[in-house]
C-alpha positions in Angstrom: 30.6 118.9 162.7 33.5 119.8 160.5 32.3 121.2 157.1 33.4 119.3 153.9 36.1 121.8 153.1 38.0 120.0 155.9 39.3 117.5 153.6 40.2 119.8 150.5 42.1 122.8 152.1 45.7 122.9 153.1 47.8 125.1 155.4 50.5 127.7 155.0 54.2 126.6 155.0 55.8 126.7 158.5 58.7 125.4 160.5 58.7 121.9 162.2 58.6 120.5 165.6 58.4 116.7 165.1 57.4 113.7 167.1 59.6 113.1 169.9 60.5 109.4 169.9 63.4 107.0 169.7 63.4 107.8 165.9 63.4 111.6 166.5 65.5 113.6 168.9 63.5 115.2 171.8 64.8 118.6 171.4 63.2 118.6 167.8 59.9 118.8 169.4 60.7 122.1 171.3 60.0 125.6 169.8 63.2 127.6 169.7 61.6 130.5 171.6 58.3 131.2 173.7 58.6 135.0 174.0 55.4 136.7 174.9 53.9 133.7 176.8 51.0 134.7 179.1 51.6 135.0 182.7 49.8 131.9 183.8 50.1 130.8 187.5 51.6 127.4 188.4 49.1 124.8 188.7 49.3 121.8 191.1 47.2 119.5 189.2 48.6 120.3 185.6 48.7 117.3 183.5 47.4 115.1 186.5 45.8 111.8 185.2 42.6 110.2 186.5 44.6 107.5 188.2 46.7 110.0 190.1 43.6 111.9 191.2 42.0 108.6 192.4 45.2 107.8 194.2 45.2 111.0 196.0 41.6 110.7 197.1 42.2 107.1 198.3 45.3 108.2 200.3 43.5 111.1 201.8 45.9 113.8 200.4 43.1 115.2 198.4 39.4 115.1 198.5 36.9 115.4 195.7 35.9 118.9 197.0 39.5 120.0 197.2 40.1 118.8 193.3 37.1 120.6 192.2 38.2 123.7 193.9 41.5 123.7 192.4 40.0 123.3 189.0 37.4 126.1 189.6 40.4 128.4 190.6 42.3 127.2 187.4 39.1 128.2 185.5 38.9 131.6 187.2 42.6 132.4 186.7 43.1 131.5 182.9 39.7 131.0 181.4 37.9 134.1 182.7 41.1 136.1 183.3 44.8 135.7 182.3 44.9 134.4 178.7 40.9 134.4 178.7 40.5 131.2 176.8 36.6 131.6 177.1 36.2 127.8 177.0 33.8 127.4 179.9 30.1 128.6 178.9 28.6 127.9 182.4 29.7 126.5 185.8 27.6 124.0 187.8 26.6 125.8 190.9 26.1 122.4 192.6 29.5 121.1 191.8 31.0 121.5 195.2 27.9 120.0 197.0 28.3 117.0 194.7 31.7 116.7 195.5 31.2 116.8 199.2 28.5 114.1 198.9 30.8 111.9 196.8 33.4 112.5 199.7 31.0 111.3 202.3 30.2 108.3 200.3 33.8 107.4 199.9 34.3 107.3 203.5 31.1 105.3 204.1 31.3 102.8 201.2 34.4 103.3 199.3 34.5 104.5 195.7 32.1 103.7 193.0 34.8 103.3 190.4 37.8 105.1 188.8 35.6 108.2 188.0 34.5 108.7 191.7 35.2 112.3 192.4 36.6 113.2 189.1 35.8 116.5 187.6 34.2 116.4 184.0 33.1 119.0 181.7 30.2 118.6 179.2 29.7 120.2 175.8 26.8 122.6 175.9 24.5 120.5 173.6 24.3 117.9 176.2 21.2 117.8 178.4 21.7 118.1 182.1 18.6 118.0 184.5 20.1 120.6 187.1 20.6 124.4 187.2 22.5 124.6 184.1 21.1 125.3 180.5 21.6 123.1 177.4 21.6 125.8 174.6 23.9 124.4 171.7 25.4 127.9 172.1 22.2 129.6 170.6 20.4 132.5 172.4 17.2 130.8 171.2 17.7 128.1 173.8 18.8 130.5 176.7 15.9 129.2 178.8 16.2 125.5 178.1 16.8 123.6 181.3 16.3 120.0 180.6 13.9 117.9 182.6 16.0 114.6 182.0 19.7 113.9 182.1 21.2 112.9 178.7 21.9 109.1 178.7 25.6 109.5 179.0 25.1 112.1 181.8 23.1 109.5 183.9 26.0 107.1 183.2 28.7 109.4 184.4 26.9 110.5 187.5 26.3 106.9 188.3 30.1 106.3 187.9 30.6 109.3 190.5 32.0 111.8 188.1 31.5 115.5 189.2 30.0 117.5 186.5 31.9 120.8 186.9 30.2 122.8 184.1 29.5 123.0 180.4 31.9 124.3 177.8 31.4 126.6 174.8 31.1 125.0 171.2 30.6 126.1 167.5 27.1 127.1 167.7 24.8 124.4 166.7 27.8 122.1 166.6 28.9 124.0 163.3 25.9 123.3 161.4 24.4 126.6 160.6 26.4 128.3 158.1 28.9 127.2 155.2 31.4 129.8 156.5 31.3 129.8 160.3 34.1 130.3 162.7 34.8 127.3 164.9 34.6 128.0 168.6 32.0 130.9 168.3 28.5 130.9 169.5 26.0 133.7 170.1 25.7 132.6 173.9 29.4 132.0 174.5 31.3 134.2 172.3 34.7 133.1 171.0 36.9 130.3 172.5 40.7 130.6 172.0 43.6 128.1 171.3 45.8 127.7 174.3 48.9 127.2 172.3 48.6 130.4 170.2 45.7 132.6 171.3 45.1 134.1 168.0 44.5 130.7 166.5 41.4 128.5 166.3 40.5 125.6 168.6 38.5 123.8 165.8 35.1 122.7 166.0 32.6 122.0 167.1 33.7 120.6 170.5 36.1 123.6 170.7 35.6 124.1 174.3 36.2 120.6 175.2 39.4 120.3 173.5 40.7 123.7 174.8 39.6 123.1 178.4 41.3 119.8 178.6 44.3 120.8 176.9 44.7 123.9 179.2 44.0 121.7 182.4 40.5 123.3 183.3 39.3 119.8 184.2 40.4 116.1 184.1 37.9 114.9 181.4 35.4 116.4 178.9 32.8 115.0 176.5 32.6 116.1 173.0 30.2 115.2 170.3 31.0 114.5 166.5 29.0 114.3 163.3 32.1 114.7 161.2 35.5 115.7 162.8 34.0 117.4 165.9 35.8 115.4 168.4 39.0 114.5 166.5 39.8 117.8 165.1 39.5 119.9 168.4 41.3 117.1 170.1 44.2 117.1 167.6 44.5 120.8 167.2 44.7 121.2 171.1 47.0 118.3 171.6 45.0 115.9 173.3 43.3 112.4 172.9 39.8 112.1 171.6 37.8 109.0 170.9 35.0 109.1 168.4 33.3 105.8 169.0 31.2 103.6 166.7 27.7 105.0 166.4 25.6 103.3 169.0 28.4 102.5 171.5 27.1 105.6 173.7 23.4 106.4 173.9 22.6 109.8 172.3 19.3 110.6 174.0 19.4 114.1 175.5 22.0 115.4 173.0 20.9 118.2 170.6 21.1 116.4 167.3 22.6 117.0 163.7 22.4 113.5 162.3 20.7 110.2 163.4 23.3 108.2 161.3 26.5 109.9 162.3 26.2 111.7 165.7 28.1 110.4 168.7 29.5 111.6 171.9 33.0 110.6 173.0 35.7 111.2 175.7 38.4 113.9 175.3 41.2 113.6 177.7 44.9 114.2 177.9 46.0 110.6 177.7 44.5 107.4 176.2 44.2 105.8 179.5 41.9 108.6 180.8 39.9 108.5 177.5 39.7 104.6 177.9 38.4 105.1 181.6 35.8 107.5 180.5 34.6 105.5 177.4 33.6 102.6 179.6 31.8 104.7 181.9 29.6 106.0 179.2 28.6 102.8 177.4 25.3 101.0 177.7 21.9 100.5 176.2 19.9 103.6 176.1 16.2 102.9 176.0 15.8 106.1 174.2 18.3 105.6 171.4 17.7 102.6 169.2 21.0 102.7 167.7 22.6 101.4 171.0 20.8 98.0 170.5 23.6 97.1 168.1 26.1 97.5 170.9 24.8 94.5 172.9 27.6 92.1 173.5 30.1 94.5 172.0 30.1 97.4 174.5 32.4 97.1 177.4 32.5 98.7 180.8 36.1 98.5 181.1 38.5 99.5 178.1 41.6 100.0 180.4 42.5 96.3 179.9 43.5 97.0 176.4 46.3 99.5 177.4 49.3 97.5 176.2 52.5 99.5 175.7 53.7 96.7 173.3 50.3 96.7 171.6 51.8 97.8 168.1 54.1 94.6 167.9 52.9 92.7 164.8 49.9 95.1 164.2 49.2 95.6 160.3 48.4 99.2 159.8 47.4 100.8 156.4 48.0 104.3 155.2 45.0 105.5 153.0 46.9 108.3 151.2 44.0 109.2 149.2 42.0 110.1 152.2 44.1 113.0 153.2 46.6 115.6 152.3 50.1 116.2 153.7 51.5 119.8 153.3 55.2 120.0 152.9 55.5 121.2 156.7 53.4 118.3 157.9 54.9 115.4 156.0 58.1 115.4 158.2 55.9 114.8 161.2 53.8 112.1 159.8 57.0 110.3 158.4 58.4 110.5 161.8 55.2 108.8 163.3 55.5 106.0 160.9 59.1 105.5 161.9 57.9 105.3 165.5 55.2 102.9 164.6 57.7 100.6 162.8 60.2 100.7 165.5 57.5 99.6 167.9 56.8 96.5 165.7 54.1 97.6 163.6 53.9 96.4 159.8 53.1 99.4 157.7 51.0 98.8 154.4 51.6 102.1 152.3 49.6 102.8 150.5 46.4 101.1 151.3 44.2 103.6 149.7 40.4 103.6 150.0 39.2 104.1 146.5 35.9 105.8 147.4 37.6 108.5 149.3 36.2 111.9 148.1 33.2 110.3 146.3 30.6 110.6 149.0 30.7 114.1 149.9 27.5 115.2 148.2 25.7 112.3 149.6 26.9 113.0 153.0 25.8 116.7 152.7 22.3 115.5 151.7 21.8 113.0 154.5 23.1 115.7 157.1 20.5 118.2 156.0 17.6 115.8 155.8 18.6 114.5 159.3 19.0 117.6 160.9 15.6 119.0 160.2 14.0 115.8 161.4 16.1 115.6 164.6 16.2 119.2 165.8 12.3 119.6 165.2 12.0 116.3 167.5 14.4 117.9 170.0 12.7 121.2 170.1 9.2 119.6 170.3 9.8 118.2 173.9 12.2 121.0 175.1 11.3 123.0 178.2 8.2 124.9 177.9 10.0 128.1 178.4 11.7 127.5 175.1 9.5 129.4 172.5 11.3 128.2 169.3 9.7 124.8 168.8 10.8 124.2 165.2 13.8 124.7 162.8 11.5 127.3 161.0 11.2 129.1 164.2 14.9 129.0 164.9 15.5 130.7 161.4 13.0 133.4 162.3 14.6 134.0 165.7 18.1 134.3 164.2 16.6 136.8 161.7 15.0 138.8 164.2 18.1 138.8 166.6 20.6 139.0 163.7 22.8 141.6 165.6 23.4 139.1 168.4 23.1 135.7 166.3 24.3 136.7 163.0 26.9 139.3 163.4 29.6 137.1 161.5 28.1 134.6 159.4 24.6 133.4 158.5 22.3 130.4 158.5 22.2 129.2 155.0 22.6 125.7 156.4 19.4 126.0 158.4 17.5 127.4 155.5 18.6 124.4 153.2 17.5 121.9 155.6 14.2 123.6 156.2 13.4 123.3 152.6 13.8 119.5 152.6 11.1 116.8 153.0 11.0 113.9 155.6 13.3 110.9 155.8 10.8 109.0 153.6 12.0 111.0 150.7 13.6 108.9 148.0 16.4 111.3 147.6 17.4 110.9 151.4 17.1 107.1 151.2 19.4 107.0 148.0 21.9 109.3 149.7 22.1 107.3 153.0 22.6 104.1 151.0 25.4 105.6 149.0 27.2 106.7 152.2 26.9 103.1 153.5 28.1 101.5 150.4 31.0 103.9 149.7 32.3 104.1 153.2 31.7 100.6 154.6 31.2 97.9 152.0 33.5 99.3 149.3 35.3 101.5 151.9 36.8 100.4 155.4 35.5 96.9 155.3 36.8 96.0 151.7 40.3 97.5 152.2 40.9 96.2 155.7 39.9 92.7 154.3 42.2 93.0 151.3 45.2 94.0 153.2 44.3 92.0 156.6 44.5 95.2 158.4 44.1 96.0 162.1 43.5 99.7 161.7 44.3 102.7 159.5 46.4 105.7 160.4 45.8 109.2 159.0 46.4 112.8 159.6 44.0 114.1 162.1 44.6 117.9 161.4 47.1 120.2 160.2 48.2 123.2 162.1 45.7 125.5 163.5 44.7 128.5 161.5 44.5 132.3 162.5 40.8 132.8 163.8 39.1 135.0 161.2 35.5 136.0 162.2 34.9 138.0 158.8 36.0 135.1 156.4 35.3 131.8 158.5 37.5 128.7 159.1 40.5 127.7 157.0 40.9 124.0 157.7 44.4 122.8 157.2 43.9 119.0 156.5 42.2 115.9 158.2 40.7 112.6 157.5 37.5 112.3 159.7 35.0 112.0 157.1 35.3 108.1 156.2 35.1 107.0 159.9 32.3 109.6 160.5 30.1 108.7 157.5 30.6 105.0 158.1 29.8 105.4 161.7 33.0 103.5 162.5 35.6 104.5 165.5 38.2 106.9 165.2 41.0 107.8 167.9 43.3 110.8 167.6 46.6 111.0 169.7 49.1 113.9 169.8 51.6 113.3 167.0 54.0 116.4 166.8 54.1 120.1 166.3 54.5 122.6 163.5 55.5 126.2 164.8 54.6 124.8 168.1 51.0 123.9 167.1 49.8 120.4 167.6 49.2 117.8 165.0 47.3 114.5 165.7 47.4 111.1 164.3 44.2 109.3 163.8 43.6 105.5 164.1 40.5 104.2 162.7 39.0 101.0 161.6 36.0 98.5 161.6 32.8 99.0 163.7 33.2 98.0 167.2 37.0 97.9 166.9 37.6 100.2 170.1 39.7 97.6 171.8 42.0 97.2 168.9 42.3 101.1 168.4 42.9 101.8 172.0 45.6 99.4 172.2 47.4 100.7 169.1 46.9 104.3 170.2 48.2 103.6 173.7 51.2 101.9 172.3 51.9 104.9 169.9 51.5 107.4 172.9 53.8 105.6 175.1 56.4 105.3 172.4 56.3 109.0 171.2 55.2 110.8 174.5 54.3 113.7 172.1 52.0 115.7 174.2 53.4 119.1 175.6 51.2 121.3 177.6 50.3 124.7 176.1 52.3 127.9 176.8 49.3 130.4 176.0 51.5 132.4 173.5 49.8 135.3 171.9 50.7 133.8 168.3 52.6 130.9 166.9 56.4 131.2 167.5 59.7 129.6 166.3 
């Protein structure tokens, strides 16, 4: 969850590193110096794709166990030691045994599919029925061992993925305080940005974004209510897919909002994210929202990976939905030039007139839905969990304020606790306003007016210096319209400012993941913008 100031605040001025593409010389993307880079050992699997890992296992060059061991060594070297990113909150003690079993299965029956033996990290608000905890980063849930896998975990295990561990997050998915620090939780501490260690990894899927950017695993799962997949993906220079609400089942995920929450893949390439997305779809019997995905969800999104996918595409720019600071504008312009060169037709502006008019309604909806959802989750949690209601969570935090409230409070919890049920007329009115302003009068209307295939927008500005005392200082973004509408949003690396990654978002109508994947992949292949992090102590020219 990215709080509403994400759209309003801008960043400080800085030097530029632009999109490397045919329209922009490659050397422009390179910081001039990298003095002070951390002494990080070379890694055999750096930037390795899912397809390459699968090929290595097919050929016998690597096994699932060897791959898992290499990532575990990487985690020990740079997450716990070295730069000490602190992205991993818990490792799966059964990971190597699972990998061994999958290796035996490969020999006896062949692979289950493209994720067979591939290491995956999960955000620590996703239930796993194993030896790991599910805590949302809160000490109140320190004893929460789930009895049942989350639906998406069931799907990933069935596809042959190796659940390597869980990653840190902004506590309670950044829905506890109005001035929290992204990437901090009472259980996990602070996660750091691998591009500049004093800067923030964005929230709430901070650990997922940092871990994948730093090559701690092949893939990760994030969750989003408003910005929490796309922002940490953009700020950490990776790909993130926030799918249509209902495409991926949400049972077994600690909730914020029934109308906006969704999980999604986070990866270093569009191809890898597409593979993972297909593995997670399906009808979830414990999540009624997935009924709408019938006939729309696909098991394979890789067939839309077309390097010529931008040719003839009509793409609109909703300028009123985001802000471009002076130092970001040339990066965005270079991206537009690359899109045009690849054959896209750009409609600029293609403004969404309701932008900025639904913030209060969204705020009300989230507070009502959080109380309802978190109480339902806690009521069925492991019997060892003593905090069974939101009211009890507030009391726990107050009692343990030295560990849970040292940097920021829980005013968001308190506001939610004061609200009534989802039958309250004020809630219904706010939810209808969100639907009307973001769907009927928003995305749907403007896409029809301009005959658009998708919108593009700035995913994020450059990361800010982490400040536990004053909280986050978001530097631009555009997540709210697709988040509130429940529509899909994909971010792809676009370029750099002071060596800090900037992402480009593609969003559109409900269930338009195939179109967005095609466009995002073609942009990725045209620009090749991603550069792995150098673990610098601070931003550098």
